[in-house]
C-alpha positions in Angstrom: -32.7 5.6 39.4 -29.2 5.2 40.9 -28.0 1.8 41.9 -27.0 1.3 45.5 -23.2 1.4 46.0 -21.4 -1.7 47.0 -18.4 0.5 48.2 -18.9 -0.5 51.8 -18.7 -4.2 51.0 -15.7 -3.7 48.7 -13.9 -1.8 51.5 -14.6 -4.5 54.0 -13.5 -7.4 51.8 -10.4 -5.6 50.6 -9.4 -4.6 54.1 -9.9 -8.2 55.3 -7.7 -9.6 52.6 -5.0 -7.0 53.1 -5.0 -7.4 56.8 -4.5 -11.1 56.3 -1.4 -10.7 54.2 0.1 -7.3 55.3 -1.2 -7.0 58.8 -3.2 -4.1 60.3 -0.4 -1.6 60.6 1.1 -2.6 57.3 -2.2 -1.8 55.5 -2.7 1.9 54.9 -6.0 3.6 54.1 -4.7 4.6 50.7 -3.9 1.0 49.8 -7.4 -0.1 50.9 -9.0 2.7 48.8 -6.8 1.9 45.8 -7.4 -1.9 45.9 -11.1 -1.6 46.6 -11.8 1.1 44.0 -13.9 3.0 46.5 -13.7 6.8 46.8 -12.2 8.3 49.9 -15.5 10.0 50.8 -17.2 6.7 50.7 -14.8 5.3 53.3 -15.6 8.1 55.8 -19.3 7.9 55.0 -19.4 4.1 55.8 -16.7 4.2 58.6 -16.8 7.5 60.4 -14.8 5.7 63.2 -11.9 5.3 60.8 -9.7 2.3 60.3 -10.6 0.6 63.6 -14.3 0.6 62.6 -13.4 -0.9 59.3 -11.3 -3.6 61.0 -14.3 -4.5 63.1 -16.4 -4.9 60.0 -13.7 -6.9 58.3 -13.4 -9.2 61.2 -17.2 -9.7 61.3 -17.2 -10.4 57.5 -14.3 -12.8 58.0 -16.1 -14.5 60.8 -19.0 -15.4 58.5 -16.6 -16.6 55.8 -14.7 -18.9 58.2 -17.9 -20.2 59.8 -19.0 -21.2 56.3 -15.6 -22.7 55.7 -15.9 -24.8 58.9 -19.4 -25.9 58.1 -18.4 -27.0 54.6 -15.6 -29.1 56.0 -18.0 -30.9 58.3 -21.1 -31.2 56.1 -20.3 -34.7 54.8 -18.1 -35.8 57.8 -19.3 -39.0 59.5 -17.0 -38.3 62.5 -15.6 -35.2 64.1 -12.1 -36.5 63.3 -13.0 -36.7 59.6 -14.4 -33.2 59.7 -11.4 -31.8 61.6 -9.1 -33.3 59.1 -11.1 -32.0 56.2 -11.0 -28.5 57.8 -7.2 -28.7 58.2 -6.8 -29.8 54.6 -9.0 -26.9 53.4 -7.1 -24.4 55.5 -3.7 -25.8 54.4 -4.8 -25.7 50.7 -6.0 -22.1 51.0 -2.8 -21.0 52.9 -0.5 -22.8 50.5 -2.4 -21.4 47.5 -1.7 -17.9 48.9 2.0 -18.6 49.0 1.7 -18.9 52.8 0.9 -15.2 53.0 -2.8 -15.0 54.0 -2.9 -15.7 57.7 -5.9 -15.7 60.0 -8.0 -12.7 59.2 -8.7 -12.0 62.9 -5.4 -12.9 64.5 -3.6 -10.6 62.1 -5.6 -7.6 63.5 -5.6 -8.8 67.1 -1.8 -9.4 67.3 -1.1 -5.8 66.2 -3.7 -3.9 68.1 -4.2 -5.5 71.5 -4.0 -4.3 74.2 -4.1 -0.8 72.7 -7.6 -1.3 71.2 -10.0 -3.0 73.6 -12.8 -2.7 70.9 -10.7 -4.7 68.4 -9.7 -7.2 71.1 -13.3 -7.8 72.1 -14.4 -8.2 68.5 -11.6 -10.8 67.9 -12.7 -12.7 71.0 -16.4 -12.7 69.8 -15.3 -14.0 66.5 -13.1 -16.7 68.0 -15.9 -17.7 70.3 -18.2 -18.1 67.2 -15.7 -20.3 65.5 -15.3 -22.4 68.6 -19.1 -22.6 69.0 -19.4 -23.8 65.4 -16.8 -26.5 66.0 -18.5 -27.5 69.3 -21.8 -27.8 67.5 -20.2 -30.2 65.0 -18.6 -32.2 67.8 -21.9 -32.6 69.6 -23.8 -33.5 66.4 -21.2 -36.1 65.6 -21.1 -37.5 69.2 -17.6 -36.4 70.0 -16.9 -35.4 73.5 -15.9 -33.5 75.4 -17.2 -31.2 72.7 -16.2 -27.7 74.1 -12.7 -28.8 75.1 -12.0 -30.4 71.8 -13.4 -27.4 69.9 -11.1 -25.0 71.8 -8.1 -27.3 71.4 -8.7 -27.5 67.7 -9.0 -23.7 67.4 -5.9 -23.1 69.4 -4.0 -25.7 67.3 -5.2 -24.3 64.0 -4.3 -20.7 65.0 -0.8 -21.9 66.0 -0.6 -23.9 62.8 -1.2 -20.7 60.7 1.9 -19.1 62.4 4.2 -22.1 62.2 3.1 -22.9 58.6 4.0 -19.3 57.6 7.4 -19.6 59.2 8.1 -23.0 57.7 6.3 -22.4 54.4 4.7 -25.8 54.9 1.2 -27.2 55.3 2.4 -29.8 57.8 1.6 -27.8 60.9 -2.1 -28.1 60.1 -1.9 -31.9 60.2 0.0 -31.8 63.5 -2.5 -29.4 65.0 -5.5 -31.7 64.2 -3.7 -34.8 65.5 -2.8 -33.0 68.7 -6.3 -31.6 69.3 -7.9 -35.0 68.7 -5.5 -36.9 70.9 -6.3 -35.1 74.1 
């Protein structure tokens, strides 16, 4: 009996990683196929809507990955401040380890496709809202208020930190983002 193919998942994870480092437009289908090892026919079988449909799947997969990243940073935190700092350290470590090349997996697609693709914009918004909801949940659990405002400020700060950290080749913007989000 034939084993089920994992080509779809390989395509999604490869696209997410490449979009992070090369951007949406800088990542061609041939590179995704080459790096994933998936056959071209498999791509069109799993993503008949083309690269945009793959980008939606990559953002959804990235959403789960980052939600787990957020939860892991807050799991042992006794305060929201401690969890936010742990999150910023984890993000800065990851970004620094990538040579400051792997930016936010959702922002990289959004910045290159909006407003031309409303589907990708809506998906990016849904993902950002999930991340903000996760942060808000931790703020409420840890008794930090106003929970929603703080969660949004932290998300805005971290997204900006990714950009400035790339430009400066420094992890410092992540520290500044957390301090600013927690001071307001």
